N, C-alpha and C positions, 0 to 999 in steps of 0.2 A: 364668305361674305356674299350677299346677293347684290346684284347690280340691277338698277331699275330704269325703266323707260323715262325719258324726258330730261329736262334741265331745270335748274332753279328748284331743286327738291326741297329746300328749306321753305320756299314759298308754298309748295304743295302741302307740306306739313301744316303750315298756318291755315291753308284752305281746309284741310281735314279737320283741324280744331274748330274752325268757324262752322263747318257743316254740321258737326256734332252739336255745337253750342246752340245753333238755331233750330235744331230738330230735323234736319234733312236726313240724318241717320240716327238710329237709336243708340249706337255705341261706336267705339273706335274700330272694332273688328269689322263691322259692317261698312264703315266709311273707307277703311283701307282696302277691303276686298273690292269695292266699287271704283276706287280712285287710283290704285297703285298697280302697276304692271311689271312684275319681275321679267328681266330679259335674259339673264345669265347668272352663273354662280362662279365665284373664284375661290378655290380652295388653297390653303397654305401648303407649301412644299415642306415636308418633314425635314429634308436636308438643309433647309434654311433657318431652322429654329434658332440657332445662335445669332444669326444676323437679325432676325426679327426681335430677339430679346435686346440686342444692342440698340436697335432703332427705337424700341419702346422706352428704354432707359433714357435716351436722349429726348424723346418726346416728353416724358414726365418731367425732366429737368426744365425744359423750355416752358411747359405749361405752368409749373410752379414759379418760374422766374417772372411770369406776367401777373401774378396775383396782386402785387403792389400797384401795378399800372391800373388794373381793373378797379381797385379800391379808390384810386385817385379819380378815375372816370365817374364812379358812383358819387363821390363827394361833389364833383362839378354838377352832375345831374340833379342832386338834391338841393344845390344852392341856387338853381335857376328857376 
């Protein structure tokens, strides 16, 4: 996993999309090269594979458990 410089990286992603959309960059590769700075890399530890698998299993259950909530939020958004 690469770690990148800065905070609010979701906002940076939106800015990259906007920059490509308005033509400041011809494509995403060019925009990312100009706007994103990797600072380090974090590699998984092979000895922790079982723990990673367990955490991922929990993440998947949590993610799936929120689907109904997101459906309800979408219904509210569509009714306003």
